[in-house]
Every structure is written in C-alpha cells, then in structure tokens.
PDB file with SEQRES, HELIX, SHEET and CRYST1 records, atoms N, CA, C and O in Angstrom:
SEQRES   1 A   80  MET SER GLU ARG LEU HIS ALA ALA ILE LEU ARG LEU ALA          
SEQRES   2 A   80  ARG ALA ARG GLY PRO ASP LYS THR ILE CYS PRO SER ASP          
SEQRES   3 A   80  ALA ALA ARG ALA VAL GLY GLY ASP ASP TRP ARG GLU LEU          
SEQRES   4 A   80  MET ASP ASP ALA ARG GLU ALA ALA ARG ASP LEU ALA ARG          
SEQRES   5 A   80  ARG GLY GLU VAL GLU LEU THR GLN ARG GLY GLU VAL LEU          
SEQRES   6 A   80  ASP PRO ASP GLY THR TRP ARG GLY PRO ILE ARG ILE ARG          
SEQRES   7 A   80  ALA ARG                                                      
HELIX    1 AA1 SER A    2  ARG A   16  1                                  15    
HELIX    2 AA2 PRO A   24  GLY A   32  1                                   9    
HELIX    3 AA3 GLY A   33  LEU A   39  5                                   7    
HELIX    4 AA4 MET A   40  ARG A   52  1                                  13    
SHEET    1 AA1 4 THR A  21  ILE A  22  0                                        
SHEET    2 AA1 4 ARG A  76  ALA A  79 -1                                        
SHEET    3 AA1 4 VAL A  56  GLN A  60 -1                                        
SHEET    4 AA1 4 GLU A  63  VAL A  64 -1                                        
CRYST1    1.000    1.000    1.000  90.00  90.00  90.00 P 1           1          
ATOM      1  N   MET A   1       0.793  -1.201  -0.002  1.00  0.00           N  
ATOM      2  CA  MET A   1       0.035  -0.022   0.033  1.00  0.00           C  
ATOM      3  C   MET A   1       0.846   1.269   0.030  1.00  0.00           C  
ATOM      4  O   MET A   1       0.438   2.271  -0.558  1.00  0.00           O  
ATOM      5  N   SER A   2       1.981   1.234   0.681  1.00  0.00           N  
ATOM      6  CA  SER A   2       2.792   2.463   0.863  1.00  0.00           C  
ATOM      7  C   SER A   2       3.499   2.780  -0.585  1.00  0.00           C  
ATOM      8  O   SER A   2       3.777   3.926  -0.940  1.00  0.00           O  
ATOM      9  N   GLU A   3       3.730   1.700  -1.308  1.00  0.00           N  
ATOM     10  CA  GLU A   3       4.264   2.044  -2.674  1.00  0.00           C  
ATOM     11  C   GLU A   3       3.225   2.690  -3.519  1.00  0.00           C  
ATOM     12  O   GLU A   3       3.566   3.560  -4.321  1.00  0.00           O  
ATOM     13  N   ARG A   4       1.936   2.316  -3.395  1.00  0.00           N  
ATOM     14  CA  ARG A   4       0.904   2.934  -4.206  1.00  0.00           C  
ATOM     15  C   ARG A   4       0.703   4.353  -3.724  1.00  0.00           C  
ATOM     16  O   ARG A   4       0.490   5.245  -4.545  1.00  0.00           O  
ATOM     17  N   LEU A   5       0.758   4.590  -2.482  1.00  0.00           N  
ATOM     18  CA  LEU A   5       0.668   6.014  -1.987  1.00  0.00           C  
ATOM     19  C   LEU A   5       1.782   6.858  -2.331  1.00  0.00           C  
ATOM     20  O   LEU A   5       1.592   8.038  -2.627  1.00  0.00           O  
ATOM     21  N   HIS A   6       3.006   6.310  -2.313  1.00  0.00           N  
ATOM     22  CA  HIS A   6       4.195   7.053  -2.775  1.00  0.00           C  
ATOM     23  C   HIS A   6       4.015   7.477  -4.253  1.00  0.00           C  
ATOM     24  O   HIS A   6       4.263   8.617  -4.645  1.00  0.00           O  
ATOM     25  N   ALA A   7       3.587   6.521  -5.005  1.00  0.00           N  
ATOM     26  CA  ALA A   7       3.339   6.793  -6.477  1.00  0.00           C  
ATOM     27  C   ALA A   7       2.251   7.806  -6.761  1.00  0.00           C  
ATOM     28  O   ALA A   7       2.383   8.676  -7.622  1.00  0.00           O  
ATOM     29  N   ALA A   8       1.153   7.664  -5.997  1.00  0.00           N  
ATOM     30  CA  ALA A   8      -0.009   8.609  -6.168  1.00  0.00           C  
ATOM     31  C   ALA A   8       0.444   9.993  -5.709  1.00  0.00           C  
ATOM     32  O   ALA A   8       0.091  10.952  -6.395  1.00  0.00           O  
ATOM     33  N   ILE A   9       1.159  10.189  -4.665  1.00  0.00           N  
ATOM     34  CA  ILE A   9       1.627  11.562  -4.240  1.00  0.00           C  
ATOM     35  C   ILE A   9       2.463  12.110  -5.268  1.00  0.00           C  
ATOM     36  O   ILE A   9       2.253  13.259  -5.654  1.00  0.00           O  
ATOM     37  N   LEU A  10       3.421  11.392  -5.771  1.00  0.00           N  
ATOM     38  CA  LEU A  10       4.349  11.933  -6.836  1.00  0.00           C  
ATOM     39  C   LEU A  10       3.549  12.223  -8.135  1.00  0.00           C  
ATOM     40  O   LEU A  10       3.764  13.260  -8.763  1.00  0.00           O  
ATOM     41  N   ARG A  11       2.748  11.433  -8.488  1.00  0.00           N  
ATOM     42  CA  ARG A  11       1.977  11.658  -9.806  1.00  0.00           C  
ATOM     43  C   ARG A  11       1.104  12.874  -9.627  1.00  0.00           C  
ATOM     44  O   ARG A  11       1.138  13.761 -10.480  1.00  0.00           O  
ATOM     45  N   LEU A  12       0.283  12.974  -8.514  1.00  0.00           N  
ATOM     46  CA  LEU A  12      -0.604  14.167  -8.342  1.00  0.00           C  
ATOM     47  C   LEU A  12       0.207  15.410  -8.199  1.00  0.00           C  
ATOM     48  O   LEU A  12      -0.090  16.401  -8.866  1.00  0.00           O  
ATOM     49  N   ALA A  13       1.274  15.419  -7.319  1.00  0.00           N  
ATOM     50  CA  ALA A  13       2.048  16.693  -7.137  1.00  0.00           C  
ATOM     51  C   ALA A  13       2.641  17.125  -8.368  1.00  0.00           C  
ATOM     52  O   ALA A  13       2.557  18.305  -8.709  1.00  0.00           O  
ATOM     53  N   ARG A  14       3.296  16.179  -9.137  1.00  0.00           N  
ATOM     54  CA  ARG A  14       3.950  16.602 -10.370  1.00  0.00           C  
ATOM     55  C   ARG A  14       2.938  17.096 -11.433  1.00  0.00           C  
ATOM     56  O   ARG A  14       3.244  17.930 -12.286  1.00  0.00           O  
ATOM     57  N   ALA A  15       1.734  16.541 -11.333  1.00  0.00           N  
ATOM     58  CA  ALA A  15       0.700  17.021 -12.367  1.00  0.00           C  
ATOM     59  C   ALA A  15       0.331  18.420 -12.026  1.00  0.00           C  
ATOM     60  O   ALA A  15       0.096  19.226 -12.926  1.00  0.00           O  
ATOM     61  N   ARG A  16       0.267  18.756 -10.739  1.00  0.00           N  
ATOM     62  CA  ARG A  16      -0.001  20.121 -10.357  1.00  0.00           C  
ATOM     63  C   ARG A  16       1.128  21.174 -10.567  1.00  0.00           C  
ATOM     64  O   ARG A  16       0.908  22.374 -10.733  1.00  0.00           O  
ATOM     65  N   GLY A  17       2.285  20.629 -10.542  1.00  0.00           N  
ATOM     66  CA  GLY A  17       3.507  21.453 -10.768  1.00  0.00           C  
ATOM     67  C   GLY A  17       4.063  22.060  -9.417  1.00  0.00           C  
ATOM     68  O   GLY A  17       3.431  21.954  -8.365  1.00  0.00           O  
ATOM     69  N   PRO A  18       5.235  22.676  -9.506  1.00  0.00           N  
ATOM     70  CA  PRO A  18       5.924  23.111  -8.289  1.00  0.00           C  
ATOM     71  C   PRO A  18       5.348  24.366  -7.702  1.00  0.00           C  
ATOM     72  O   PRO A  18       5.812  24.767  -6.634  1.00  0.00           O  
ATOM     73  N   ASP A  19       4.393  25.015  -8.288  1.00  0.00           N  
ATOM     74  CA  ASP A  19       3.771  26.187  -7.757  1.00  0.00           C  
ATOM     75  C   ASP A  19       2.519  25.963  -7.005  1.00  0.00           C  
ATOM     76  O   ASP A  19       1.960  26.854  -6.365  1.00  0.00           O  
ATOM     77  N   LYS A  20       2.081  24.711  -7.105  1.00  0.00           N  
ATOM     78  CA  LYS A  20       0.698  24.333  -6.481  1.00  0.00           C  
ATOM     79  C   LYS A  20       0.998  23.029  -5.601  1.00  0.00           C  
ATOM     80  O   LYS A  20       1.982  22.306  -5.752  1.00  0.00           O  
ATOM     81  N   THR A  21       0.014  22.858  -4.686  1.00  0.00           N  
ATOM     82  CA  THR A  21       0.157  21.803  -3.804  1.00  0.00           C  
ATOM     83  C   THR A  21      -1.018  20.829  -3.804  1.00  0.00           C  
ATOM     84  O   THR A  21      -2.086  21.117  -4.344  1.00  0.00           O  
ATOM     85  N   ILE A  22      -0.785  19.614  -3.157  1.00  0.00           N  
ATOM     86  CA  ILE A  22      -1.890  18.651  -3.024  1.00  0.00           C  
ATOM     87  C   ILE A  22      -1.975  18.423  -1.575  1.00  0.00           C  
ATOM     88  O   ILE A  22      -1.092  18.798  -0.803  1.00  0.00           O  
ATOM     89  N   CYS A  23      -3.106  17.768  -1.184  1.00  0.00           N  
ATOM     90  CA  CYS A  23      -3.312  17.372   0.204  1.00  0.00           C  
ATOM     91  C   CYS A  23      -3.019  15.903   0.312  1.00  0.00           C  
ATOM     92  O   CYS A  23      -3.225  15.194  -0.674  1.00  0.00           O  
ATOM     93  N   PRO A  24      -2.567  15.398   1.401  1.00  0.00           N  
ATOM     94  CA  PRO A  24      -2.385  13.910   1.481  1.00  0.00           C  
ATOM     95  C   PRO A  24      -3.695  13.111   1.245  1.00  0.00           C  
ATOM     96  O   PRO A  24      -3.677  11.959   0.812  1.00  0.00           O  
ATOM     97  N   SER A  25      -4.799  13.764   1.544  1.00  0.00           N  
ATOM     98  CA  SER A  25      -6.099  13.180   1.235  1.00  0.00           C  
ATOM     99  C   SER A  25      -6.281  12.870  -0.236  1.00  0.00           C  
ATOM    100  O   SER A  25      -6.929  11.878  -0.568  1.00  0.00           O  
ATOM    101  N   ASP A  26      -5.725  13.694  -1.148  1.00  0.00           N  
ATOM    102  CA  ASP A  26      -5.793  13.477  -2.533  1.00  0.00           C  
ATOM    103  C   ASP A  26      -5.217  12.145  -2.895  1.00  0.00           C  
ATOM    104  O   ASP A  26      -5.829  11.404  -3.665  1.00  0.00           O  
ATOM    105  N   ALA A  27      -4.069  11.810  -2.375  1.00  0.00           N  
ATOM    106  CA  ALA A  27      -3.424  10.528  -2.638  1.00  0.00           C  
ATOM    107  C   ALA A  27      -4.248   9.345  -1.964  1.00  0.00           C  
ATOM    108  O   ALA A  27      -4.425   8.275  -2.547  1.00  0.00           O  
ATOM    109  N   ALA A  28      -4.721   9.610  -0.733  1.00  0.00           N  
ATOM    110  CA  ALA A  28      -5.448   8.529  -0.061  1.00  0.00           C  
ATOM    111  C   ALA A  28      -6.838   8.240  -0.861  1.00  0.00           C  
ATOM    112  O   ALA A  28      -7.290   7.097  -0.915  1.00  0.00           O  
ATOM    113  N   ARG A  29      -7.421   9.237  -1.416  1.00  0.00           N  
ATOM    114  CA  ARG A  29      -8.612   9.027  -2.151  1.00  0.00           C  
ATOM    115  C   ARG A  29      -8.317   8.263  -3.457  1.00  0.00           C  
ATOM    116  O   ARG A  29      -9.047   7.366  -3.878  1.00  0.00           O  
ATOM    117  N   ALA A  30      -7.156   8.700  -4.086  1.00  0.00           N  
ATOM    118  CA  ALA A  30      -6.755   8.044  -5.336  1.00  0.00           C  
ATOM    119  C   ALA A  30      -6.498   6.490  -5.226  1.00  0.00           C  
ATOM    120  O   ALA A  30      -6.708   5.711  -6.156  1.00  0.00           O  
ATOM    121  N   VAL A  31      -6.009   6.120  -3.959  1.00  0.00           N  
ATOM    122  CA  VAL A  31      -5.596   4.711  -3.741  1.00  0.00           C  
ATOM    123  C   VAL A  31      -6.663   4.075  -3.034  1.00  0.00           C  
ATOM    124  O   VAL A  31      -6.880   2.903  -3.341  1.00  0.00           O  
ATOM    125  N   GLY A  32      -7.380   4.605  -2.143  1.00  0.00           N  
ATOM    126  CA  GLY A  32      -8.314   3.905  -1.250  1.00  0.00           C  
ATOM    127  C   GLY A  32      -9.822   4.013  -1.671  1.00  0.00           C  
ATOM    128  O   GLY A  32     -10.676   3.317  -1.122  1.00  0.00           O  
ATOM    129  N   GLY A  33     -10.109   4.875  -2.626  1.00  0.00           N  
ATOM    130  CA  GLY A  33     -11.536   4.962  -3.017  1.00  0.00           C  
ATOM    131  C   GLY A  33     -12.399   5.399  -1.768  1.00  0.00           C  
ATOM    132  O   GLY A  33     -12.075   6.341  -1.045  1.00  0.00           O  
ATOM    133  N   ASP A  34     -13.437   4.689  -1.596  1.00  0.00           N  
ATOM    134  CA  ASP A  34     -14.336   5.085  -0.511  1.00  0.00           C  
ATOM    135  C   ASP A  34     -13.761   4.834   0.895  1.00  0.00           C  
ATOM    136  O   ASP A  34     -14.264   5.423   1.851  1.00  0.00           O  
ATOM    137  N   ASP A  35     -12.833   4.070   1.048  1.00  0.00           N  
ATOM    138  CA  ASP A  35     -12.191   3.903   2.303  1.00  0.00           C  
ATOM    139  C   ASP A  35     -10.910   4.744   2.460  1.00  0.00           C  
ATOM    140  O   ASP A  35      -9.980   4.328   3.150  1.00  0.00           O  
ATOM    141  N   TRP A  36     -10.865   5.828   1.874  1.00  0.00           N  
ATOM    142  CA  TRP A  36      -9.682   6.681   1.847  1.00  0.00           C  
ATOM    143  C   TRP A  36      -9.303   7.217   3.221  1.00  0.00           C  
ATOM    144  O   TRP A  36      -8.115   7.439   3.457  1.00  0.00           O  
ATOM    145  N   ARG A  37     -10.259   7.444   4.165  1.00  0.00           N  
ATOM    146  CA  ARG A  37      -9.949   7.938   5.445  1.00  0.00           C  
ATOM    147  C   ARG A  37      -9.013   7.129   6.214  1.00  0.00           C  
ATOM    148  O   ARG A  37      -8.163   7.642   6.942  1.00  0.00           O  
ATOM    149  N   GLU A  38      -9.166   5.770   6.052  1.00  0.00           N  
ATOM    150  CA  GLU A  38      -8.351   4.721   6.708  1.00  0.00           C  
ATOM    151  C   GLU A  38      -6.882   4.887   6.308  1.00  0.00           C  
ATOM    152  O   GLU A  38      -6.017   4.404   7.039  1.00  0.00           O  
ATOM    153  N   LEU A  39      -6.551   5.543   5.188  1.00  0.00           N  
ATOM    154  CA  LEU A  39      -5.229   5.635   4.646  1.00  0.00           C  
ATOM    155  C   LEU A  39      -4.570   6.928   4.950  1.00  0.00           C  
ATOM    156  O   LEU A  39      -3.445   7.145   4.498  1.00  0.00           O  
ATOM    157  N   MET A  40      -5.212   7.843   5.714  1.00  0.00           N  
ATOM    158  CA  MET A  40      -4.598   9.137   5.920  1.00  0.00           C  
ATOM    159  C   MET A  40      -3.267   9.089   6.706  1.00  0.00           C  
ATOM    160  O   MET A  40      -2.295   9.705   6.270  1.00  0.00           O  
ATOM    161  N   ASP A  41      -3.197   8.420   7.782  1.00  0.00           N  
ATOM    162  CA  ASP A  41      -1.901   8.248   8.418  1.00  0.00           C  
ATOM    163  C   ASP A  41      -0.884   7.732   7.571  1.00  0.00           C  
ATOM    164  O   ASP A  41       0.228   8.256   7.623  1.00  0.00           O  
ATOM    165  N   ASP A  42      -1.120   6.678   6.715  1.00  0.00           N  
ATOM    166  CA  ASP A  42      -0.164   6.146   5.810  1.00  0.00           C  
ATOM    167  C   ASP A  42       0.211   7.162   4.728  1.00  0.00           C  
ATOM    168  O   ASP A  42       1.370   7.253   4.324  1.00  0.00           O  
ATOM    169  N   ALA A  43      -0.776   7.916   4.269  1.00  0.00           N  
ATOM    170  CA  ALA A  43      -0.519   8.922   3.262  1.00  0.00           C  
ATOM    171  C   ALA A  43       0.463   9.957   3.832  1.00  0.00           C  
ATOM    172  O   ALA A  43       1.431  10.332   3.172  1.00  0.00           O  
ATOM    173  N   ARG A  44       0.197  10.416   5.078  1.00  0.00           N  
ATOM    174  CA  ARG A  44       1.136  11.426   5.644  1.00  0.00           C  
ATOM    175  C   ARG A  44       2.565  10.927   5.835  1.00  0.00           C  
ATOM    176  O   ARG A  44       3.550  11.649   5.678  1.00  0.00           O  
ATOM    177  N   GLU A  45       2.610   9.609   6.192  1.00  0.00           N  
ATOM    178  CA  GLU A  45       3.962   8.910   6.351  1.00  0.00           C  
ATOM    179  C   GLU A  45       4.574   8.788   5.006  1.00  0.00           C  
ATOM    180  O   GLU A  45       5.784   9.001   4.927  1.00  0.00           O  
ATOM    181  N   ALA A  46       3.958   8.497   4.010  1.00  0.00           N  
ATOM    182  CA  ALA A  46       4.483   8.400   2.623  1.00  0.00           C  
ATOM    183  C   ALA A  46       4.978   9.719   2.204  1.00  0.00           C  
ATOM    184  O   ALA A  46       6.022   9.824   1.560  1.00  0.00           O  
ATOM    185  N   ALA A  47       4.245  10.751   2.557  1.00  0.00           N  
ATOM    186  CA  ALA A  47       4.688  12.188   2.174  1.00  0.00           C  
ATOM    187  C   ALA A  47       5.951  12.449   2.981  1.00  0.00           C  
ATOM    188  O   ALA A  47       6.907  12.935   2.376  1.00  0.00           O  
ATOM    189  N   ARG A  48       6.055  12.200   4.193  1.00  0.00           N  
ATOM    190  CA  ARG A  48       7.344  12.376   5.008  1.00  0.00           C  
ATOM    191  C   ARG A  48       8.408  11.714   4.310  1.00  0.00           C  
ATOM    192  O   ARG A  48       9.438  12.338   4.054  1.00  0.00           O  
ATOM    193  N   ASP A  49       8.247  10.353   3.930  1.00  0.00           N  
ATOM    194  CA  ASP A  49       9.317   9.639   3.253  1.00  0.00           C  
ATOM    195  C   ASP A  49       9.789  10.250   2.014  1.00  0.00           C  
ATOM    196  O   ASP A  49      10.988  10.301   1.737  1.00  0.00           O  
ATOM    197  N   LEU A  50       8.835  10.730   1.237  1.00  0.00           N  
ATOM    198  CA  LEU A  50       9.222  11.470  -0.127  1.00  0.00           C  
ATOM    199  C   LEU A  50       9.887  12.832   0.198  1.00  0.00           C  
ATOM    200  O   LEU A  50      10.758  13.241  -0.570  1.00  0.00           O  
ATOM    201  N   ALA A  51       9.552  13.528   1.233  1.00  0.00           N  
ATOM    202  CA  ALA A  51      10.205  14.718   1.597  1.00  0.00           C  
ATOM    203  C   ALA A  51      11.623  14.454   2.011  1.00  0.00           C  
ATOM    204  O   ALA A  51      12.535  15.196   1.646  1.00  0.00           O  
ATOM    205  N   ARG A  52      11.819  13.386   2.784  1.00  0.00           N  
ATOM    206  CA  ARG A  52      13.237  12.973   3.227  1.00  0.00           C  
ATOM    207  C   ARG A  52      14.122  12.723   2.062  1.00  0.00           C  
ATOM    208  O   ARG A  52      15.305  13.065   2.086  1.00  0.00           O  
ATOM    209  N   ARG A  53      13.569  12.128   1.029  1.00  0.00           N  
ATOM    210  CA  ARG A  53      14.319  11.815  -0.175  1.00  0.00           C  
ATOM    211  C   ARG A  53      14.520  13.107  -1.116  1.00  0.00           C  
ATOM    212  O   ARG A  53      15.285  13.091  -2.080  1.00  0.00           O  
ATOM    213  N   GLY A  54      13.816  14.140  -0.767  1.00  0.00           N  
ATOM    214  CA  GLY A  54      13.930  15.323  -1.571  1.00  0.00           C  
ATOM    215  C   GLY A  54      13.014  15.426  -2.713  1.00  0.00           C  
ATOM    216  O   GLY A  54      13.167  16.337  -3.527  1.00  0.00           O  
ATOM    217  N   GLU A  55      12.072  14.563  -2.838  1.00  0.00           N  
ATOM    218  CA  GLU A  55      11.172  14.481  -4.078  1.00  0.00           C  
ATOM    219  C   GLU A  55      10.059  15.473  -3.841  1.00  0.00           C  
ATOM    220  O   GLU A  55       9.517  15.977  -4.826  1.00  0.00           O  
ATOM    221  N   VAL A  56       9.681  15.789  -2.663  1.00  0.00           N  
ATOM    222  CA  VAL A  56       8.517  16.770  -2.427  1.00  0.00           C  
ATOM    223  C   VAL A  56       8.927  17.652  -1.234  1.00  0.00           C  
ATOM    224  O   VAL A  56       9.910  17.411  -0.533  1.00  0.00           O  
ATOM    225  N   GLU A  57       8.130  18.648  -1.069  1.00  0.00           N  
ATOM    226  CA  GLU A  57       8.282  19.582   0.136  1.00  0.00           C  
ATOM    227  C   GLU A  57       6.956  19.467   0.876  1.00  0.00           C  
ATOM    228  O   GLU A  57       5.901  19.416   0.245  1.00  0.00           O  
ATOM    229  N   LEU A  58       6.993  19.428   2.162  1.00  0.00           N  
ATOM    230  CA  LEU A  58       5.741  19.498   3.050  1.00  0.00           C  
ATOM    231  C   LEU A  58       5.654  20.927   3.523  1.00  0.00           C  
ATOM    232  O   LEU A  58       6.645  21.519   3.951  1.00  0.00           O  
ATOM    233  N   THR A  59       4.431  21.487   3.440  1.00  0.00           N  
ATOM    234  CA  THR A  59       4.221  22.828   3.922  1.00  0.00           C  
ATOM    235  C   THR A  59       2.976  22.986   4.762  1.00  0.00           C  
ATOM    236  O   THR A  59       1.992  22.258   4.634  1.00  0.00           O  
ATOM    237  N   GLN A  60       3.075  23.986   5.635  1.00  0.00           N  
ATOM    238  CA  GLN A  60       1.921  24.186   6.463  1.00  0.00           C  
ATOM    239  C   GLN A  60       1.827  25.854   6.613  1.00  0.00           C  
ATOM    240  O   GLN A  60       2.750  26.521   7.080  1.00  0.00           O  
ATOM    241  N   ARG A  61       0.731  26.339   6.203  1.00  0.00           N  
ATOM    242  CA  ARG A  61       0.531  27.787   6.204  1.00  0.00           C  
ATOM    243  C   ARG A  61       1.631  28.444   5.470  1.00  0.00           C  
ATOM    244  O   ARG A  61       2.054  29.529   5.868  1.00  0.00           O  
ATOM    245  N   GLY A  62       2.153  27.830   4.364  1.00  0.00           N  
ATOM    246  CA  GLY A  62       3.217  28.479   3.527  1.00  0.00           C  
ATOM    247  C   GLY A  62       4.611  28.216   3.953  1.00  0.00           C  
ATOM    248  O   GLY A  62       5.558  28.509   3.222  1.00  0.00           O  
ATOM    249  N   GLU A  63       4.767  27.643   5.173  1.00  0.00           N  
ATOM    250  CA  GLU A  63       6.071  27.328   5.658  1.00  0.00           C  
ATOM    251  C   GLU A  63       6.480  25.861   5.370  1.00  0.00           C  
ATOM    252  O   GLU A  63       5.695  24.926   5.527  1.00  0.00           O  
ATOM    253  N   VAL A  64       7.821  25.710   4.919  1.00  0.00           N  
ATOM    254  CA  VAL A  64       8.238  24.421   4.661  1.00  0.00           C  
ATOM    255  C   VAL A  64       8.489  23.691   5.995  1.00  0.00           C  
ATOM    256  O   VAL A  64       9.048  24.264   6.930  1.00  0.00           O  
ATOM    257  N   LEU A  65       8.074  22.446   6.062  1.00  0.00           N  
ATOM    258  CA  LEU A  65       8.210  21.644   7.312  1.00  0.00           C  
ATOM    259  C   LEU A  65       9.429  20.665   7.214  1.00  0.00           C  
ATOM    260  O   LEU A  65       9.778  20.184   6.136  1.00  0.00           O  
ATOM    261  N   ASP A  66      10.014  20.416   8.323  1.00  0.00           N  
ATOM    262  CA  ASP A  66      10.998  19.357   8.501  1.00  0.00           C  
ATOM    263  C   ASP A  66      10.229  18.066   8.446  1.00  0.00           C  
ATOM    264  O   ASP A  66       9.327  17.885   9.263  1.00  0.00           O  
ATOM    265  N   PRO A  67      10.525  17.127   7.518  1.00  0.00           N  
ATOM    266  CA  PRO A  67       9.814  15.841   7.483  1.00  0.00           C  
ATOM    267  C   PRO A  67       9.961  15.004   8.736  1.00  0.00           C  
ATOM    268  O   PRO A  67       9.149  14.134   9.050  1.00  0.00           O  
ATOM    269  N   ASP A  68      11.057  15.318   9.446  1.00  0.00           N  
ATOM    270  CA  ASP A  68      11.353  14.571  10.702  1.00  0.00           C  
ATOM    271  C   ASP A  68      10.895  15.368  12.004  1.00  0.00           C  
ATOM    272  O   ASP A  68      11.062  14.907  13.133  1.00  0.00           O  
ATOM    273  N   GLY A  69      10.340  16.524  11.767  1.00  0.00           N  
ATOM    274  CA  GLY A  69       9.831  17.311  12.812  1.00  0.00           C  
ATOM    275  C   GLY A  69       8.513  16.830  13.421  1.00  0.00           C  
ATOM    276  O   GLY A  69       7.855  15.908  12.937  1.00  0.00           O  
ATOM    277  N   THR A  70       8.160  17.539  14.554  1.00  0.00           N  
ATOM    278  CA  THR A  70       6.904  17.207  15.076  1.00  0.00           C  
ATOM    279  C   THR A  70       5.893  18.336  14.701  1.00  0.00           C  
ATOM    280  O   THR A  70       6.086  19.510  15.016  1.00  0.00           O  
ATOM    281  N   TRP A  71       4.854  17.924  14.039  1.00  0.00           N  
ATOM    282  CA  TRP A  71       3.834  18.979  13.646  1.00  0.00           C  
ATOM    283  C   TRP A  71       2.499  18.214  13.502  1.00  0.00           C  
ATOM    284  O   TRP A  71       2.401  17.008  13.280  1.00  0.00           O  
ATOM    285  N   ARG A  72       1.482  19.094  13.661  1.00  0.00           N  
ATOM    286  CA  ARG A  72       0.121  18.712  13.790  1.00  0.00           C  
ATOM    287  C   ARG A  72      -0.630  19.492  12.759  1.00  0.00           C  
ATOM    288  O   ARG A  72      -0.123  20.487  12.239  1.00  0.00           O  
ATOM    289  N   GLY A  73      -1.792  19.079  12.459  1.00  0.00           N  
ATOM    290  CA  GLY A  73      -2.779  19.809  11.618  1.00  0.00           C  
ATOM    291  C   GLY A  73      -2.640  19.468  10.070  1.00  0.00           C  
ATOM    292  O   GLY A  73      -1.960  18.511   9.697  1.00  0.00           O  
ATOM    293  N   PRO A  74      -3.283  20.256   9.240  1.00  0.00           N  
ATOM    294  CA  PRO A  74      -3.236  20.064   7.906  1.00  0.00           C  
ATOM    295  C   PRO A  74      -1.949  20.416   7.275  1.00  0.00           C  
ATOM    296  O   PRO A  74      -1.361  21.446   7.606  1.00  0.00           O  
ATOM    297  N   ILE A  75      -1.469  19.582   6.353  1.00  0.00           N  
ATOM    298  CA  ILE A  75      -0.289  19.907   5.534  1.00  0.00           C  
ATOM    299  C   ILE A  75      -0.582  19.865   4.099  1.00  0.00           C  
ATOM    300  O   ILE A  75      -1.598  19.320   3.668  1.00  0.00           O  
ATOM    301  N   ARG A  76       0.284  20.427   3.357  1.00  0.00           N  
ATOM    302  CA  ARG A  76       0.182  20.376   1.851  1.00  0.00           C  
ATOM    303  C   ARG A  76       1.537  19.764   1.343  1.00  0.00           C  
ATOM    304  O   ARG A  76       2.579  19.837   1.994  1.00  0.00           O  
ATOM    305  N   ILE A  77       1.422  19.143   0.099  1.00  0.00           N  
ATOM    306  CA  ILE A  77       2.563  18.566  -0.466  1.00  0.00           C  
ATOM    307  C   ILE A  77       2.888  19.299  -1.794  1.00  0.00           C  
ATOM    308  O   ILE A  77       1.978  19.587  -2.572  1.00  0.00           O  
ATOM    309  N   ARG A  78       4.126  19.587  -2.045  1.00  0.00           N  
ATOM    310  CA  ARG A  78       4.575  20.284  -3.299  1.00  0.00           C  
ATOM    311  C   ARG A  78       5.694  19.506  -3.996  1.00  0.00           C  
ATOM    312  O   ARG A  78       6.676  19.123  -3.361  1.00  0.00           O  
ATOM    313  N   ALA A  79       5.548  19.282  -5.257  1.00  0.00           N  
ATOM    314  CA  ALA A  79       6.609  18.714  -5.979  1.00  0.00           C  
ATOM    315  C   ALA A  79       7.789  19.591  -6.020  1.00  0.00           C  
ATOM    316  O   ALA A  79       7.635  20.808  -6.116  1.00  0.00           O  
ATOM    317  N   ARG A  80       9.029  19.023  -5.951  1.00  0.00           N  
ATOM    318  CA  ARG A  80      10.303  19.644  -6.141  1.00  0.00           C  
ATOM    319  C   ARG A  80      10.859  19.550  -7.394  1.00  0.00           C  
ATOM    320  O   ARG A  80      11.954  20.064  -7.623  1.00  0.00           O  
TER     321      ARG A  80                                                      
END                                                                             
C-alpha cells in the first residue's frame, strides 16, 4: 500500500506543478476509494518519506516543514 501511496503523491504533485500543492487526502482518495480515510496516516507517512528523499516539500501555512519534525494539523505537499 505504501508504494501505491508514494506513487500517487508523486503523480498528483507533479501534475499540479511546483507552484501548487496537493493534500495527503488526494493521494489517499486515489488509492483507497471510498475507504480513503483509513489511509490518511499512511499517506502522511508516505509524504514524509518522499520529503526525506527530496522529491517533495511539505508545507503548512506556507512554511516548509521538516519531515522529521513534530507537527500537527493540515499539511500540503509540493513537487520539487
């Protein structure tokens, strides 16, 4: 499942371009269909993994987040 979430995040973020963002729920919906809510924690973890690799940036209120940092609340994902 995590490979599918990684792929969905990259595909969606790259389709939007580096000036726009996606929500982790976009990837969860693409992979999980009607059961997407169950994948939200996995989608956020997949986003952290991709940010650690330098493939995406995680943002919150316009600020870039440390993928290993402690944060709460809604985040956005941007292609690099």
